[in-house]
Rosetta silent file (secondary structure, phi, psi, omega in degrees, C-alpha in Angstrom):
SEQUENCE: MASKKSFIIRIDPEKLSAIEKWAADEFRSTNGQIEWILDQALRKAGRLKTKKDDENQIRKDDGKA
SCORE:     score description
SCORE:     0.000 S_00000001
   1 L     0.000  137.270  179.747   66.370  131.433   63.829 S_00000001
   2 L   -67.862  147.065  178.106   63.975  132.138   66.660 S_00000001
   3 L   -71.479  149.598 -178.634   63.101  129.231   68.898 S_00000001
   4 L  -127.010  146.649  179.109   59.662  127.759   68.377 S_00000001
   5 L  -105.348  131.105  178.211   57.346  125.933   70.735 S_00000001
   6 L   -86.697  145.146  173.611   55.424  122.910   69.499 S_00000001
   7 L  -156.727  160.211 -179.605   51.807  122.322   70.413 S_00000001
   8 L   -94.582  138.831  178.722   48.850  120.298   69.196 S_00000001
   9 L  -125.313  136.160  173.339   45.907  122.071   67.606 S_00000001
  10 L   -97.809  128.068 -176.980   42.432  120.727   66.980 S_00000001
  11 L  -140.599  142.740  178.080   40.945  122.175   63.809 S_00000001
  12 L   -57.546  133.177 -177.850   37.817  121.567   61.810 S_00000001
  13 H   -56.007  -35.245  179.093   38.641  119.362   58.778 S_00000001
  14 H   -65.366  -42.054  178.540   37.019  121.870   56.394 S_00000001
  15 H   -67.013  -42.125  179.777   39.203  124.710   57.711 S_00000001
  16 H   -62.330  -41.692  178.623   42.317  122.549   57.549 S_00000001
  17 H   -61.831  -42.101  178.554   41.555  121.616   53.955 S_00000001
  18 H   -64.619  -41.116  179.204   41.146  125.299   53.037 S_00000001
  19 H   -66.419  -40.715  178.650   44.433  126.171   54.770 S_00000001
  20 H   -61.853  -42.132  178.534   46.240  123.310   53.010 S_00000001
  21 H   -65.911  -45.245  179.153   44.997  124.513   49.612 S_00000001
  22 H   -59.146  -44.535  179.269   45.911  128.128   50.422 S_00000001
  23 H   -60.581  -45.181  179.722   49.380  127.003   51.544 S_00000001
  24 H   -62.765  -39.967  178.864   49.907  125.035   48.333 S_00000001
  25 H   -61.837  -30.033 -177.228   48.798  128.046   46.264 S_00000001
  26 L  -106.221   13.151  178.057   51.451  130.180   48.003 S_00000001
  27 L    55.653   42.116  175.646   54.182  127.496   48.032 S_00000001
  28 L  -118.926  161.705  170.474   54.199  127.259   51.835 S_00000001
  29 L   -76.114  163.163  176.710   53.857  124.322   54.182 S_00000001
  30 H   -60.567  -43.014  178.667   50.590  124.028   56.061 S_00000001
  31 H   -61.749  -44.039  178.471   52.434  124.896   59.261 S_00000001
  32 H   -61.215  -38.100  179.291   54.053  127.905   57.585 S_00000001
  33 H   -67.138  -42.599  178.475   50.669  129.084   56.344 S_00000001
  34 H   -62.437  -41.959  177.425   49.118  128.817   59.813 S_00000001
  35 H   -61.729  -42.104 -179.688   52.056  130.797   61.243 S_00000001
  36 H   -63.807  -43.806  179.197   51.621  133.448   58.533 S_00000001
  37 H   -61.314  -45.383  179.112   47.867  133.710   59.210 S_00000001
  38 H   -63.237  -42.962  178.990   48.500  134.082   62.945 S_00000001
  39 H   -58.713  -47.582 -179.311   51.234  136.662   62.332 S_00000001
  40 H   -63.128  -42.969  179.880   48.946  138.752   60.121 S_00000001
  41 H   -64.452  -41.588  179.422   46.057  138.569   62.593 S_00000001
  42 H   -65.994  -40.525  178.142   48.305  139.561   65.527 S_00000001
  43 H   -64.923  -44.942 -179.006   49.761  142.514   63.607 S_00000001
  44 H   -61.343  -36.484 -179.095   46.312  143.699   62.509 S_00000001
  45 L   -83.321   -4.081 -178.945   45.073  143.543   66.111 S_00000001
  46 L    72.031   26.243 -177.067   48.156  145.406   67.367 S_00000001
  47 L  -102.441   -4.265 -178.130   49.160  142.476   69.541 S_00000001
  48 L  -118.498  120.620  179.447   52.535  141.719   67.976 S_00000001
  49 L   -71.743  140.550  176.234   55.462  144.028   68.582 S_00000001
  50 L  -112.707  170.502  177.123   57.522  144.900   65.546 S_00000001
  51 H   -58.348  -39.581 -179.550   61.059  146.263   65.257 S_00000001
  52 H   -61.869  -41.270  177.107   59.541  149.671   64.503 S_00000001
  53 H   -59.779  -42.901  179.486   57.532  149.533   67.750 S_00000001
  54 H   -63.278  -42.855  179.480   60.736  148.776   69.671 S_00000001
  55 H   -64.386  -41.418  178.024   62.569  151.692   67.998 S_00000001
  56 H   -62.906  -38.813  179.834   59.704  154.073   68.781 S_00000001
  57 H   -65.890  -39.280  178.393   59.721  152.958   72.422 S_00000001
  58 H   -62.727  -43.492  178.584   63.474  153.600   72.648 S_00000001
  59 H   -61.633  -43.086  179.022   62.962  157.129   71.243 S_00000001
  60 H   -61.784  -42.881 -179.620   60.171  157.779   73.744 S_00000001
  61 H   -64.175  -32.162  179.765   62.364  156.545   76.584 S_00000001
  62 H   -85.663   -4.957  179.901   65.161  158.867   75.391 S_00000001
  63 L    79.072   19.810 -178.054   62.745  161.796   75.144 S_00000001
  64 L   -97.935   -5.259 -177.888   63.179  162.145   71.377 S_00000001
  65 L  -111.486    0.000    0.000   59.609  161.336   70.344 S_00000001
């Protein structure tokens, strides 16, 4: 399992309530739901490297792409 860093977040009570309901609907913890939301947003913005990105970079470095 990857190591995780703890931190405190301030969030609007209305947003937290919506996230808690969403998490319950998907059988996740609130923390798990927040992580999932962040993961999806980072991927959509192209800010999170994936395994595929790493493989493509290796091919480029080897001159195969």
